[in-house]
N, C-alpha and C positions, 0 to 999 in steps of 0.2 A: 958032876954036868948037871946044867940047869933045863928044866921043863922048856919042853917048846911051846910058845904061844898058841892057843887055837883061837880058829877065826873070829871067835865069839869072844876075845879078850877085850877086854873097854876100854885098854891101852892105845887099841891099832884104828887107824882113823878111820877104815872102812869100816867099821862097827857102830861109826856113831857121828857127831860133828862137831868136827873143830872149830875152835873158836881161839883168840887170842886176847890178855887180858891187859892194857895201857892204860897209862896215866899222865895228865898232865897237872904237874903240881897238888895232885892227891886228889884232883879231878879223876873220878876213873869208869873206866868202858871196858864192855865186852864187842869186841869186835870179830865179826864174823866176815870171811872171805869167801863170798859165793860165786867166786870167779869161775872157780872149780867145782866146786860141793853141787853147786847148782843148788845149795840150801832155799827153801821158803820159810820167809819169818812169819809168825802170827803173834796174835796178841797172846794167847794163852804161853806161847813158849816166852817173850818177853819180859809177862809177869812171873813164870817161873825162875827164868834166870837173874831177876831183880833181886830175888830174894835170898838174902845174903848169910840164912840158915841152913835153908833147904835147897840153894840154888852155889848163883856163883857172886852174886852182887853187881853193881856198878849204879854209877848217878844216871849214863847214858849208855845206850847201845848203838854201833854203827854197824850196817850192812854195805860191804862194798863190791859192788857191781861194772860190770865193762861198762865204759862210760862213751862209746860211741868217736865220735872226735874227740873226745877227753881222753885223760888218763884215765881216770877213774869215774865213776858217780856213786855217791854216797848217801843213804837215809837213813837219818836217826830215829832214836825213838829215848822217850823218856821211862823212869823207871816204873810209871803206872803204866805206861804201854801206849801212851798217846804218842801224836809223831811229834816229831820238831823240825825244822826248818831247816837251823842251823845249831852247830854246837862248836866252838872255835878250837877248844882243846883236844877235842878227837879228830878233828880234819889236820889238826898238828903235827897229831901223833902218828893217824895213818899216814899220812903224805911222808915224814920221816921213815914209817916202814918202808913206803915205795920206794923212794929215794935208795936206801941204803939197800933194798932187794934188786932196783933196775941200775942204778949209778947214774941214776939223772939228779939233776941239781938243779932243776926246774920243774912242776907239775901243774897242767890244768885240771880242775878237778868242778866236776858239776854238781852240782844240791838242790833238794826245791828252793832254794835260797837265789839261787843261779850259779852261774859261772866263777869258780875261783880260783886263784892263784897261788901258787905256793913255791918257798925258794929255799935252798939250803944257808942258813944265814951264816955259816963256819962255826966253829968253836962244839958244836951239834946242835945250835940253836936251832931253828925252825920258823920261817916268818912265814904266813898265810894274811893276803887279801880278803878280807871278811865282806869287800863291796860297800856301797855307798851307804850310808844312815836313812832313815826311812824318819822324818819327822814331824808330817802331816797328821793331822787326828785320825784318819780313814785310812792311812797305812799302816798306824802300828796295829790291830785297831782300837779306837777308842768308841764307847756306847753313843759320845755324839760330838758335835764340833764343839774346840776349846784352843784356849794358845797350851799345847804341849810342854811349852818349858816351865810352868806352874802350875800343874793341875789343882783344881779344889780341894784337895784332901787334907790333912794335918800335914803341916811339914811342908805342903807345898812342892812335891817332888816333879821331878821332870821325866817324860815320856820318850822313848825313842824305841824304834824298831831295827833290828841288827838280822832281819827275815823272821826275827822272834820278837813278840813283845818285851819293854823292859821299861822298871819305873824305880828311879833312883831319888834316893833321900840323902840331901847333906845336912850331916848331924856334926856336933863338936869332940861325939866320944863315939866310936863305932860299937867298943866294946861293952858301954853302957846298954846299949838298944836289946832288949829281950828278943832277937830274932827268930826263935821257935813258936813264940805269940804272936808276933806283926806279922811272919811273913807269911802263913798262909791265909789272913785273912786279907791282905792285900792280894796276893795273888787271885783269889774268887773273890774281889769286890765286882759291883755291878759294873763298873767304869770300864772294867777288863772283857769283853763278850768274850774273849779267845783264854781268858785268864790273862798272868804277867807273872816274868821273871820279876822279884825284887831285890834292889841292893840298895845299901848304907854305906854311903862314902864320908870322910874326912879329909879333908885337902890339908896335906902336912907343905906341901909347897906349890910353886905356879908348876914343876914339874913332877910331882908325886901325891900320891893319892891312897889312903888306906882304905881298903875296902872288904865287905863281906857280903855275901849273898845268900838268898833263900830262892832255888828253881826251881821254876813252874815243873808238875807233876813229878820232883823229887825229894825236893826239902831242902837241910842247909847242905851246901859242900864245901869243900876247902878251897875249892877255885872253880872261875866259870871264866871261858872265852870270848864269849859274846856279849855276858854282863860287865867284863871289862872293860869292850870295847864300845858298849852302850854309856859305862860311865863316863869313859873319858870323853863321847862325843857330847854327854850332859854338861861335865863341868867345861868344857870349853866355850860352849852355848853360852851359857852363865857366867863367862868372863874372871873361872875362877882359875885358869891354869893354861896351859899353854899348847900347842895340837900333838905335841908330843911328850908324853906322861909315863910314869912308872905304877904299875896297880900293884900293891903290896896287899896280897890276899892270906886266907889263912895258913895257905899249902905255901906260899910261894910269891915268888914276881913276876910278873907279863911287863913287857915293852910296846906302849899301846901308839899308834900315831897317825892322824886321822890327817892325810894326805891328800891330794886332787884327783888320785884314780882311786879312793876308796879308806877303811880303814884296814892298817896294817896291823897286825897281832905279834910280836916274838919271844920266843922263851925256849924252856926246855921238855924235851919229853921222856917217857920211859915206858919201855914196852916190858910188862915184867914178867910175863911167862905165856907159854900155851897150853892148851887142854885140848880133852878131847869127852863132849857129854854123850854118857852112855846113851846106849838104847834103850834099857830099865827107864833110865829119865826122861827119855824122848818120850817113850810109849805111856807113860803114865802124866802127860799134860793134860 
């Protein structure tokens, strides 16, 4: 007969903090559902969790709270502990979790970006309306007034905000780009007072783009939902593609469509596992 679990057993949710691990095309997240636990997320907790050797590891972290008149409210953190108003893949992952949990096929989600809509797209896919893109220099924001379609940087990238800032370079071969070297340089460029996400995009056809991304506060990631939306918007604004495109990322593909009501993103999600942060881990923050 197996030994009984004591109240201090770290596998028990009442001895620590439960979390979920999810990913969208390899863009991975730790998700804490604070609706039941009342968990309070601090910068030290985010930084400790983000450590892939001593914590759990993630590209972004999301906290789920009650949404008032909405189904959910989501707060996002980058791996360096900074806040992000938008995280498209995490929004899709959590929307899928909530739809599976409740049986709903449509959700209203509030974020610092605004009110987002999520729907079951069938075949296990989830769509989220990431809202209208912002293309004025002070909305992104940039350090001074300029044409956001072609910034005064080598390569003439395009700036877009999807609730967070993006800088998209169009290149002939994304695999030839030294993303690890160029990404942080652009992220911290003085032109972007709040730093920026950086994309390198290769237009394959009028409805297909190959894209790689350096995420603000995180680094190279296998995929990024908001970056995919920003790249699709930038390509359409520059007359390179249609308003509906497949974005092919290192981790897989997303479909993005810029419609009258906003930018819709559709793709697969994965709820990989559930876990519990032990009290020992929490006490050592």
